[in-house]
Every structure is written in C-alpha cells, then in structure tokens.
N, C-alpha and C positions, 0 to 999 in steps of 0.2 A: 409090197411094192411102193405104197405111198410113203412108208417110213424110209425106204432107200432113197427116194427122190428128195426128201427133206434133208437127209445127211449130205447128199450130193450138192444141193444148193448152198448149204452152209459152208462146205469146203471151197466151193467156187467163190463165195463171197469173201472168205478170208484171204484167198489168193488174190482177189481183186484189190483188197485193201492193202495187202503187202506190195503189190505192184505199183499202186498209186503212190506209195510213200518212197519206194526205193528205186523204181525203174525210171531212168531219166527220160524215157520215151513216153511216160505217162502224162506229161504236161504239167506236173506239180514240182515245186522247188523242194529239194531235200530239207529235212528238219534241221534247224540250227539251234544249238543250245544257247540260251540267253545268258549274259553275264550276270552273276549274282554277287552283290557286295558281300564282303567278308565281315561277319559280326566282330565287334571289338568290345571287350569288357573294360570298364574303367579300372585304372590302377589306383587302388584305394590304400593309403598308408595304414599301418597297423592300428594306430591310435584311433583313427576315424572308423575303421572296421570294428574295433572293439566297442566303441562308445555310441555309435550312431546306427540307425536302421539303414538299410540299403536305399540309395537314391532311386527316385521314380523317374524312369526314362519314358518320354511320351511314346505311346504306341505307334503314332504316325511318323516318328522320327527316331528310329533305333540307331544306336551307335554302330558305325561301321568303319573299317580301316580307310575305305575310299572316301567316305563322307567327312571324316575328321581331316584327312589329308587335303581335301578340297577346301574345307573351312579354314584350315591353317594358311593355305596359299592366299585365299581371299582376305584374311585378316591382315596380312602384310602387304597387300597389293593396292597401289594407288588408283587402280582402275575403278574403284567404287566411288571415287570423289568426282565432283563436277568438272574439275580441270586437270584431273590425273596427277594431283600433287600431294594427296594425303591418303593415308591408310588408317584403319582402325587402330593400329599399333602406335600411331603418332600421339594419341591421347591415352593409350593404354599400353605403356612401354613395359617390357619384361623386367628391366632394371629397377622399375618402381613398383614391382608386384602388380603390374598391369594397371597402373593409374598414371597420372601426369604430375610432374613435380611443380608445374605452374599452378597458381591459384585457380585460374580459369583458362581452359584450353582455347587456343586461337584457331578459328576455322579458316577455310580456304580464302575467304574474302577479307581476312584480317579482323573479323569480329569475334567477340567473346561473349559467353553467357554470364550467368551469375551463380553458377555452381561448380564445385570441384568435381572432376571426373571420378567415378567410383572405381576402386580396385576390382579386379575380376579373379576370384578364386573361390572354390568350394560352392559354386553356384548350383550344382546338382542337388544340393540339400535345401534349397530355398522352397520349401514345400507349399507355401501359400501362393507361389507363382506371381508375386508382385515385385517387380524390379524397378530400379531407379530410386533416387532419393525420395521421391514423392509417391512411389508405387503406381505410377501411371501406366507402366507396361505390364500386361497380365500374363506374359510367358516369356521365356528366353528367346523363343523364335520371334515374337512380336517386337521385343526390345531391339533385336538385331536390325530391324527395318528402319528404326527411327533416325539414327545418326546420319545415314546416307542421304536422306531427304531433308534433314533439318537445315534451314538456311544459315544458321550460325555455326554449323559443323561442316559436314562434307558437301552440303548444298548441291546435290545432284538430283536429276530427274530419273526415277527408276526405269522409265522407258528407255532413256539414253544408256543407262548402265547395262540393261539387258541386251541392247543392241551391240554394245562394245564387247560384252562377254560372248555373244553369239558369233560375232565376227572374228573372235580370237582364234589363233591357230591351235591353242591348247585346251581352252576351257570346255568346248562342246564334248570332247572325249572324256574329260574329267567328270563332268556332270552325268554323262551316260554311265560311267563306272560307278558313280556314287548313288544314283537314283534309278538306274535301269536304262536299257537301250532305248534310243529314240526320245530321250527326255528333251522336252522343250524348255529351255532355260527361262525361268521366271524369278521374280524377286522372292517369292516364297521358297523356292529351292535354294537361293542364295542364303536366306535367313536360316533355313534348316541346317545347311552346312556350317555356317558360323556358330550356330547354337551347339552343334555336335562338338566342334573344336573347343568352345568355351567350357563345355561340361568336363572336358579332360583336364582343365586347369585346377589341379587339386594340390593343396598345401597342407602338410602334416608332419613336418620333420624338424621342428624347432627344439631348442634346448629343453623347454618345458615338456614337450612331447616325450623326449628321451628320458627326462626325469620320471614321468609317469610310467614309462616302460621299464624303469629300473636300470637304465643304461648309463645314467650319470646322476650326480647329486647337485642340486642348485646351491648357490652361495647363500650364506646367512642373510645377506641383503635381499636377494631374490625371494627367499622363503618368507621373510618378513613382509616384503612387498605383496606377495600372494595373500598373506593373512590380512593385510590392510585392505586389499581388493575385496576379500570375502567378508570383512567385518562390517556389520550394519551401522555401527557407531563411528567407524573411521571412514574407509573408502566407500563402502556400500555400492560397489560397482557391478556386482554379479547379476543383479536382477535383469539388467538390459544386455549385459555382455557375456553371459555364460559363466561356466566354472570348469573345474577339472573333469566333470562328467558331461560337459557340452563343448567338445573341441572345435565347434564352429566359432565360439567366442562372440556370438551375437544371438539375440532372440528373434531376429528378422521381423521385428515389430516397430511401429512408428511411435516416436515419443517427442514431446516438447521438453528439452533438457535445459531450459532456463537460459538460453543465449540472449534473448531480447525481451523487452517489455512490449514492444509493438513489432509488427511484421511487415516487411516489404515483399517477402516471399512466403506465401501461405503454405507451401509444402503440400502435404496430403489434403489439406482443406481445399486447395484449388482443384483437386481431382475429385474428391467426394462431394463437394458443395456443402458440406456440413461445417458450420463455424466451430464446432467442438474439435475439429481436426486441424484448425489453423496453427501453423508453427510446428507441426509434427513432421519429423523426417525419420527415415529408416535407420535403425541402429547399425552402424557399420561393424564388421568384424574387427577385433583388435589384434588379429594376427598381422604380422609383417609391418608393424608400425615403424620399424627402423627404416623402411623404404617408401612409405606412403605419405609423407608430409607434402603439402600442408593438410591440416585436419579440419573436420566438421564439413557440413554440406556446402558451405561457402568458402572453405579454405582459409578461414580467418586466423587460425592459429598456426604459426610456423614451427613450433617446437612442442614436445611432449610436456615440458615444464609449463607452458601456457595452458595446455589442456588440463593438467592437474590443478593448476591455480584456479581455473574456472570452476571446477567442482568443489574446490576447497573454500574459496571465498568470493567467487564471481557470479553466483547464480542470480538471475533476475526473475521476478514474479510477473506472470501474465495470466490472462483468464484461462488459458488452456494448459498451464504448467502441469507436468506429469506428477501425480501423487507420490511417485518414487523419489522426487526431489524433496524429501521430507524436511530438510533444513534450509529451504529457500529463504525463509525470513531471517535466518542468521547469515545469509550469504553463501552458505555451503557447509561442508563437513568439518572444516577447520583443522586440516592436517598439520602436524609438526613438520619441520624441515627434514628431519630424519625419515619420517614416514613418506614424505613426498619423494625423496631420493630413492628409497627402497621400492616404492610403487613403480617408479620409472624403470628401475632395474628389472622388476618382474615383467612389466609390459614388454620390454625389449627381449626378454627370454622367450617370447612367443613368435619371434621372427625366424624365418626359415630360409637361410641363404641358398640352399639347394634348389628352392623353387625358382630362383632367378636364373639359374644356369641349366635347368633341365632341357636337354636337347629336343625333347618332344614338344616343347612349348616355344622355343626361340627359332627365329628364321635362319 
C-alpha cells in the first residue's frame, strides 16, 4: 500500500509540473526559446591554412554571424565619434588595406598625432596579443576601445556613445542578436563586436601566394628580389619580416630599425618603462605595400624606393639599435640599383588586390 501511494504522488507531481509549464491558467509564462548567435568560422586562404597554425579566438568572444555583422556596421558608423562625423573606416580605409594614405590621420577636432595608422589584416594570428606600433594595447578587444576616446582621434565619451547606441532604433536589437537577449549595451560589447569583425580581415591571395601554390610563376625580377630579401649579405630582410614559410610577413616583434640617432617617440620604451626598449616599434607586415603608403611608424617614407634606400645606405646608430641591423656602421646593406629594383618588384608581389574589394569587408 505504501508503494502504491509513492507512485501516485510521483504521477501527480509530474502532472503538476506539466500543467505549470503549459497551462495558461497556471499563472506562469510559457517557455520562450532564447536567440542563439550563429557560430562563424574564419575564411582562411589556402596559403595561410597550409603554413600557419589555427588562430586563437578568445573564449569570451567567439566569432558569430551576428557579432561580425554588428562589428562591421559599427566600424563604418560615425556614431562612435564625439560629433558623429568620423568612423573607424576614416583612418582604416579598405582601399588602403585598412590604413590611411595620410602620414598622420586627422581627428574630429582637426588635430593629428605623430604616428601613421596601422593597416588591419591577419590580426587573428597576432599571438602575443600586443597591438599598436608600441604594443600598448594588450588585446584586439582593448585596442578597439582606445580610438573612440582618444582626444586626437574620435574624441568621444564612452558614456555618450553608449547612450546614442541605446537610443538608436536598430542597435539594441543587433546587440541582443549578437550577445544574447536583454543585452545591456556597454563599451565592452562594442569592442567585442569590432574585434570580431577585424579578425575576419584576412589577406592571402597575392601573386607570391599563388606562386607558392603553383598557380603562377613569378617574373625573373620578382624571383631575384625574393632572393635579395632572403640573402643575409644583400637584403637580410627575412629576420623581421618573415619568409615563404611565414605568410604573415612579420615577426610581430618590436625592433629599432635604425631610423634615428635620438628619439622624440620612445615607442615600446614609453610603454615598458625600460630604456632598452626606446625607439622600438612593431614590425609591420609587408603584405599589401602597394596600398599602404606612407611607410614606417611615423609615415616618413612616401615610396618603397625610400624604404629600400634606408636599409641600403640610410641606417643610423643609436644605443638600442637592433643587432639585426648588422651593417649599421656601413650605413646599410649597400644594394645595387638592380637589386633595389628587383626587391621592390618582389615586395609588390605580396599585394592582394582581392582584399580591397572583398564584399565581406567593405560597406
């Protein structure tokens, strides 16, 4: 008899649970499925897939269709600036491989800094997570926060930006879809969305990439230029800028490459506080050089010829000069005119015109 009553109570309990969920007279709201963002895999070109390990995506900010779409919209929207006149894309234009053709970008107040804007591509493989010329931003998400509040860039107050986004007729729903129902818009969610979009900016379809894949043969000049690049006695470029087995074409490390004898901009030294880092800046990728002039952290060189001449005969010694600048006392590696021209031809073979027109990236 006791066993019978236990079974009866269990059945009644189950019926009660069922009624409380489904019966509108039970006083409880029906269960509603929450929107779940759609996972999005990065589109990785063959050459990067063959030569590189998979990028590491932050656990707290996975790539999703909705997050990337939101980040793209924000990237091109003036709403992030203090006076609604400037977007991220103003200083990171697709036609310039997501950099600026001006030496120094002009902010909303008409002011400019002292550095050239860095191009944005293949950022998902920056494994040391130090961004900007001086390594001051320790993740892509943190880097995305800085330009909005910087007084010489977008010069906005993040509180005001959040208010504008919250009051928008479109953004609250987009944030809900990207990060979950009832998301309260914050600067951190803005940065996450921007970082998701920026990680999709991947370039890997240059002439040199196609050459490595056996799809075309480089010209004799381009091939000699690559040999100059790899030759420790001639170009000696590969230590900082990669090789055919490192299609990022940067070591993502900070170097003093002999630009100055004394420094007005300390670079990494201002961040680390260590004098041994003075004058050191991140090696930029040499992909897409056809579109990213001017060159160097301060945009001092307008042409690739000037860049090559610097390493050939323009090196300057300073206390923190990189040991890789082995011929600094001779002014540089001393290239012939032929090797200079061929080196330029090779460098231009690393440019990827399809990157500029990819509909996934442009507004």
